[in-house]
C-alpha positions as semicolon CSV with decimal commas, in nm:
position;residue;x (nm);y (nm);z (nm)
1;X;2,603;0,100;6,282
2;X;2,404;0,224;5,984
3;X;2,250;-0,044;5,765
4;X;2,229;-0,004;5,389
5;X;2,028;-0,265;5,205
6;X;2,118;-0,362;4,854
7;X;1,852;-0,266;4,607
8;X;1,688;-0,574;4,457
9;X;1,758;-0,593;4,086
10;X;1,504;-0,712;3,833
11;X;1,715;-0,850;3,551
12;X;1,421;-0,834;3,311
13;X;1,407;-0,455;3,312
14;X;1,725;-0,347;3,489
15;X;1,895;-0,058;3,314
16;X;2,260;0,001;3,398
17;X;2,336;0,332;3,565
18;X;2,603;0,547;3,403
19;X;2,907;0,498;3,619
20;X;3,027;0,848;3,540
21;X;2,741;0,980;3,754
22;X;2,871;0,786;4,052
23;X;3,217;0,941;4,046
24;X;3,296;1,198;4,312
25;X;3,589;1,430;4,354
26;X;3,835;1,406;4,639
27;X;3,709;1,744;4,766
28;X;3,351;1,617;4,775
29;X;3,464;1,307;4,960
30;X;3,642;1,503;5,231
31;X;3,322;1,698;5,298
32;X;3,115;1,383;5,333
33;X;3,310;1,157;5,566
34;X;3,107;0,959;5,817
35;X;3,174;0,845;6,170
36;X;2,951;0,540;6,191
37;X;3,038;0,209;6,029
38;X;2,804;0,122;5,744
39;X;2,685;-0,232;5,680
40;X;2,609;-0,305;5,314
41;X;2,331;-0,556;5,365
42;X;2,155;-0,805;5,137
43;X;2,437;-0,817;4,887
44;X;2,604;-1,156;4,851
45;X;2,462;-1,488;4,959
46;X;2,731;-1,647;5,172
47;X;3,098;-1,568;5,228
48;X;3,244;-1,257;5,062
49;X;3,605;-1,337;4,977
50;X;3,724;-1,016;4,819
51;X;3,665;-0,639;4,815
52;X;3,852;-0,367;4,626
53;X;3,819;0,011;4,598
54;X;3,849;0,154;4,249
55;X;4,151;0,377;4,185
56;X;3,930;0,686;4,218
57;X;3,789;0,556;4,545
58;X;3,430;0,614;4,439
59;X;3,341;0,250;4,369
60;X;3,376;-0,078;4,556
61;X;3,379;-0,420;4,392
62;X;3,305;-0,733;4,596
63;X;3,303;-1,103;4,508
64;X;3,197;-1,414;4,691
65;X;3,091;-1,773;4,714
66;X;2,765;-1,694;4,531
67;X;2,967;-1,665;4,203
68;X;2,878;-1,297;4,155
69;X;3,060;-0,964;4,153
70;X;2,875;-0,665;4,294
71;X;2,962;-0,301;4,225
72;X;2,878;-0,043;4,492
73;X;2,893;0,333;4,517
74;X;3,097;0,443;4,815
75;X;2,838;0,537;5,083
76;X;2,849;0,906;5,170
77;X;2,702;1,113;5,451
78;X;2,472;1,387;5,330
79;X;2,250;1,620;5,533
80;X;1,967;1,370;5,502
81;X;1,971;1,027;5,664
82;X;2,229;0,804;5,500
83;X;1,995;0,506;5,472
84;X;1,742;0,708;5,273
85;X;2,004;0,878;5,059
86;X;2,183;0,568;4,939
87;X;1,886;0,333;4,921
88;X;1,839;0,375;4,547
89;X;2,201;0,408;4,437
90;X;2,434;0,215;4,664
91;X;2,445;-0,103;4,453
92;X;2,479;-0,021;4,087
93;X;2,558;-0,349;3,914
94;X;2,581;-0,726;3,947
95;X;2,824;-0,916;3,721
96;X;2,756;-1,285;3,665
97;X;2,932;-1,550;3,461
98;X;3,168;-1,747;3,683
99;X;3,080;-2,110;3,757
100;X;3,223;-2,110;4,110
101;X;3,317;-1,867;4,386
102;X;3,481;-1,534;4,299
103;X;3,798;-1,535;4,508
104;X;3,988;-1,220;4,408
105;X;3,940;-0,891;4,223
106;X;4,168;-0,633;4,063
107;X;4,082;-0,294;3,908
108;X;4,284;-0,185;3,607
109;X;4,384;0,173;3,527
110;X;4,107;0,432;3,489
111;X;3,858;0,193;3,652
112;X;3,710;0,081;3,321
113;X;3,812;-0,285;3,348
114;X;3,783;-0,527;3,639
115;X;3,964;-0,861;3,655
116;X;3,836;-1,149;3,867
117;X;3,983;-1,478;3,977
118;X;3,763;-1,777;4,040
119;X;3,755;-2,114;4,213
120;X;3,680;-2,269;3,873
121;X;4,046;-2,197;3,773
122;X;3,961;-1,914;3,531
123;X;4,007;-1,538;3,524
124;X;3,735;-1,304;3,399
125;X;3,793;-0,967;3,232
126;X;3,493;-0,735;3,270
127;X;3,390;-0,408;3,106
128;X;3,256;-0,213;3,403
129;X;3,053;0,030;3,192
130;X;2,861;-0,230;2,991
131;X;2,872;-0,495;3,268
132;X;2,989;-0,751;3,010
133;X;3,256;-1,016;3,038
134;X;3,512;-0,933;2,772
135;X;3,722;-1,244;2,800
136;X;3,771;-1,565;2,996
137;X;4,135;-1,652;3,061
138;X;4,221;-2,020;3,101
139;X;4,541;-2,197;3,194
140;X;4,533;-2,256;3,567
141;X;4,434;-2,604;3,684
142;X;4,288;-2,513;4,023
143;X;4,153;-2,227;4,235
144;X;4,285;-1,881;4,145
145;X;4,375;-1,718;4,477
146;X;4,491;-1,370;4,380
147;X;4,530;-1,139;4,081
148;X;4,736;-0,819;4,074
149;X;4,769;-0,540;3,820
150;X;5,088;-0,503;3,617
151;X;5,234;-0,230;3,398
152;X;5,265;-0,292;3,027
153;X;5,644;-0,309;3,044
154;X;5,683;-0,517;3,361
155;X;5,797;-0,820;3,164
156;X;6,002;-0,605;2,927
157;X;5,932;-0,341;2,666
158;X;5,626;-0,422;2,457
159;X;5,529;-0,729;2,659
160;X;5,169;-0,608;2,701
161;X;5,123;-0,787;3,033
162;X;4,816;-0,673;3,225
163;X;4,785;-0,891;3,537
164;X;4,955;-1,171;3,724
165;X;4,773;-1,452;3,904
166;X;4,858;-1,728;4,152
167;X;4,674;-2,054;4,208
168;X;4,646;-2,373;4,409
169;X;4,815;-2,543;4,112
170;X;5,145;-2,382;4,221
171;X;5,162;-2,162;3,912
172;X;5,213;-1,787;3,889
173;X;5,094;-1,676;3,546
174;X;5,122;-1,351;3,353
175;X;4,850;-1,242;3,114
176;X;4,811;-1,017;2,811
177;X;4,440;-0,966;2,747
178;X;4,497;-0,987;2,374
179;X;4,572;-1,355;2,431
180;X;4,348;-1,622;2,583
181;X;4,643;-1,810;2,729
182;X;4,910;-1,679;2,965
183;X;5,224;-1,540;2,806
184;X;5,466;-1,679;3,067
185;X;5,479;-1,802;3,424
186;X;5,659;-1,956;3,721
187;X;5,600;-2,317;3,826
188;X;5,637;-2,407;4,194
189;X;5,590;-2,729;4,387
190;X;5,321;-2,613;4,630
191;X;4,998;-2,408;4,608
192;X;5,052;-2,034;4,578
193;X;4,803;-1,832;4,783
194;X;4,914;-1,472;4,741
195;X;5,125;-1,229;4,538
196;X;5,194;-0,857;4,516
197;X;5,383;-0,634;4,275
198;X;5,678;-0,410;4,359
199;X;5,683;-0,031;4,349
200;X;5,975;0,197;4,268
201;X;5,938;0,549;4,403
202;X;6,299;0,625;4,488
203;X;6,324;0,440;4,820
204;X;6,330;0,088;4,682
205;X;6,614;-0,078;4,498
206;X;6,670;-0,032;4,127
207;X;6,438;-0,266;3,941
208;X;6,184;-0,285;4,226
209;X;5,903;-0,181;3,992
210;X;5,964;-0,502;3,795
211;X;5,962;-0,724;4,103
212;X;5,678;-0,954;4,204
213;X;5,651;-1,136;4,538
214;X;5,467;-1,464;4,597
215;X;5,411;-1,719;4,873
216;X;5,165;-1,983;4,989
217;X;5,152;-2,326;5,149
218;X;5,530;-2,358;5,139
219;X;5,633;-2,103;5,408
220;X;5,876;-1,921;5,180
221;X;5,847;-1,575;5,029
222;X;6,002;-1,551;4,682
223;X;6,086;-1,240;4,480
224;X;6,117;-1,250;4,101
225;X;6,231;-0,998;3,845
226;X;5,945;-1,023;3,594
227;X;6,186;-0,957;3,307
228;X;6,380;-1,272;3,398
229;X;6,163;-1,537;3,560
230;X;6,397;-1,835;3,536
231;X;6,536;-1,780;3,886
232;X;6,418;-1,601;4,202
233;X;6,597;-1,282;4,305
234;X;6,579;-1,399;4,666
235;X;6,378;-1,621;4,898
236;X;6,295;-1,581;5,267
237;X;6,220;-1,887;5,480
238;X;6,244;-1,746;5,829
239;X;5,927;-1,894;5,978
240;X;5,727;-2,215;5,970
241;X;5,368;-2,121;5,886
242;X;5,205;-2,095;5,544
243;X;5,137;-1,745;5,410
244;X;4,781;-1,629;5,340
245;X;4,856;-1,272;5,233
246;X;5,132;-1,047;5,100
247;X;5,094;-0,671;5,070
248;X;5,326;-0,383;4,990
249;X;5,330;-0,038;5,148
250;X;5,233;0,245;4,909
251;X;5,589;0,380;4,915
252;X;5,731;0,039;4,825
253;X;5,961;0,025;5,126
254;X;5,790;-0,246;5,333
255;X;5,652;-0,591;5,254
256;X;5,396;-0,743;5,493
257;X;5,292;-1,106;5,521
258;X;5,018;-1,275;5,719
259;X;5,067;-1,638;5,818
260;X;4,823;-1,909;5,922
261;X;4,910;-1,870;6,290
262;X;4,745;-1,526;6,278
263;X;5,068;-1,326;6,289
264;X;5,188;-1,047;6,061
265;X;5,550;-0,997;5,960
266;X;5,697;-0,684;5,802
267;X;6,017;-0,675;5,596
268;X;6,243;-0,384;5,503
269;X;6,293;-0,360;5,125
270;X;6,483;-0,029;5,117
271;X;6,798;-0,061;4,908
272;X;6,744;-0,433;4,862
273;X;6,898;-0,575;4,547
274;X;6,900;-0,951;4,513
275;X;6,935;-1,002;4,888
276;X;6,708;-1,159;5,148
277;X;6,499;-0,886;5,320
278;X;6,544;-0,779;5,680
279;X;6,262;-0,871;5,921
280;X;6,129;-0,553;6,086
281;X;5,838;-0,656;6,310
282;X;5,618;-0,949;6,411
283;X;5,260;-0,857;6,510
284;X;4,967;-1,053;6,649
285;X;4,619;-0,999;6,791
286;X;4,745;-1,015;7,150
287;X;5,058;-0,811;7,092
288;X;5,272;-1,116;7,170
289;X;5,470;-1,322;6,920
290;X;5,244;-1,621;6,847
291;X;5,352;-1,980;6,895
292;X;5,372;-2,165;6,559
293;X;5,058;-2,373;6,516
294;X;4,870;-2,182;6,789
295;X;4,601;-2,100;6,534
296;X;4,496;-2,312;6,241
297;X;4,321;-2,069;6,009
298;X;4,105;-2,230;5,744
299;X;4,041;-1,905;5,556
300;X;4,270;-1,689;5,345
301;X;4,273;-1,372;5,554
302;X;4,419;-1,071;5,372
303;X;4,602;-0,759;5,486
304;X;4,656;-0,408;5,352
305;X;4,851;-0,093;5,435
306;X;4,698;0,246;5,501
307;X;4,739;0,494;5,217
308;X;4,992;0,696;5,422
309;X;5,220;0,395;5,496
310;X;5,163;0,430;5,872
311;X;4,927;0,143;5,958
312;X;4,869;-0,220;5,868
313;X;4,514;-0,359;5,869
314;X;4,389;-0,718;5,883
315;X;4,091;-0,922;5,996
316;X;4,063;-1,204;6,249
317;X;3,886;-1,538;6,276
318;X;3,646;-1,400;6,538
319;X;3,518;-1,111;6,326
320;X;3,743;-0,825;6,434
321;X;3,924;-0,567;6,223
322;X;4,265;-0,486;6,372
323;X;4,502;-0,195;6,305
324;X;4,874;-0,193;6,387
325;X;5,137;0,079;6,355
326;X;5,369;-0,087;6,109
327;X;5,691;0,076;6,233
328;X;5,644;0,001;6,603
329;X;5,436;-0,314;6,562
330;X;5,192;-0,179;6,821
331;X;4,824;-0,278;6,804
332;X;4,639;0,057;6,802
333;X;4,275;-0,023;6,724
334;X;4,020;-0,305;6,718
335;X;3,677;-0,287;6,553
336;X;3,381;-0,523;6,571
337;X;3,076;-0,569;6,352
338;X;3,126;-0,887;6,151
339;X;2,983;-1,213;6,283
340;X;3,260;-1,443;6,161
341;X;3,607;-1,443;6,006
342;X;3,704;-1,118;5,832
343;X;3,850;-1,234;5,502
344;X;3,953;-0,926;5,307
345;X;4,028;-0,561;5,376
346;X;4,105;-0,274;5,142
347;X;4,206;0,084;5,217
348;X;4,061;0,382;5,033
349;X;4,321;0,548;4,806
350;X;4,257;0,897;4,945
351;X;4,086;0,881;5,283
352;X;4,101;0,684;5,609
353;X;3,820;0,453;5,501
354;X;3,837;0,073;5,498
355;X;3,606;-0,184;5,344
356;X;3,604;-0,529;5,502
357;X;3,425;-0,851;5,407
358;X;3,355;-1,165;5,604
359;X;3,264;-1,532;5,588
360;X;2,911;-1,453;5,712
361;X;2,844;-1,244;5,400
362;X;2,872;-0,903;5,565
363;X;3,041;-0,604;5,403
364;X;3,132;-0,309;5,627
365;X;3,262;0,033;5,526
366;X;3,407;0,240;5,809
367;X;3,624;0,542;5,875
368;X;3,922;0,467;6,099
């Protein structure tokens, strides 16, 4: 495994690099793939809860228990040694301003704005180019567990909504950055730990692009039409463990959930309109259906789909990165490298590259 150390930043004379210089084309990226996993070292102090590729795939944002957000160039393999090549440019910015751990991140369109959720109950809106916090959003009463990007018309024409967030306070809130307070929301009885937004590309039901899914401590997945939040479109309560992660396949046809017993469930959303989804597969580390309560995960471990809809990726408590074929439910690959629970994974938008972060503070970028 190659090791890339984060460049130490002197805040007294640090000059921000122009992010335009860090952008690479998809053609360049395909010429510079690497075989060895790359450890981004000396970044965060303590657990790294979240990692997200930018929409272009050239940047990675990470956030952790040290209250900071770090921006990284995607490591590339050149003719020279990778450690020497990236030493001076791999970490390009550090964003500070939250009072507690950064728990979740979300890039907005064109990669100019980054939104963060925090354990201090606030959301931060950041200008990536100037490295400034543009706005602090308040309204949650407890830890913000996840934020997801929305389209301007998700709540109806002219709504201006930018992101949705879920929190330990049981609230799912919707935000317009022109306002400091949320513009609307859903109130539930139990902590919400995860959410994801629907996609409509022709395979999903009419209105899927306006659908948002949420779940948490209460082991129920709920779907809402964001244009009419007074009642759920459907709920699914087919298992007995709390949900730590929801993710949607890039084609919008499959919803995946990870539960606190370490299992992953996939649901068929094709043609669904106001009806409970059909369970497709149940996956686990061993390949067997887990016994409820067999694991008692203390971390929120996230999942993601590959960019071609084929595979589902998630971490484990013992530091592994696992890959399943989502249609067959077959475990096809296992990777090591982290020293403790793998908390978040994100798939590159163009290539078979995954970034993973862990409770021991490690960040690993690898080609699958």
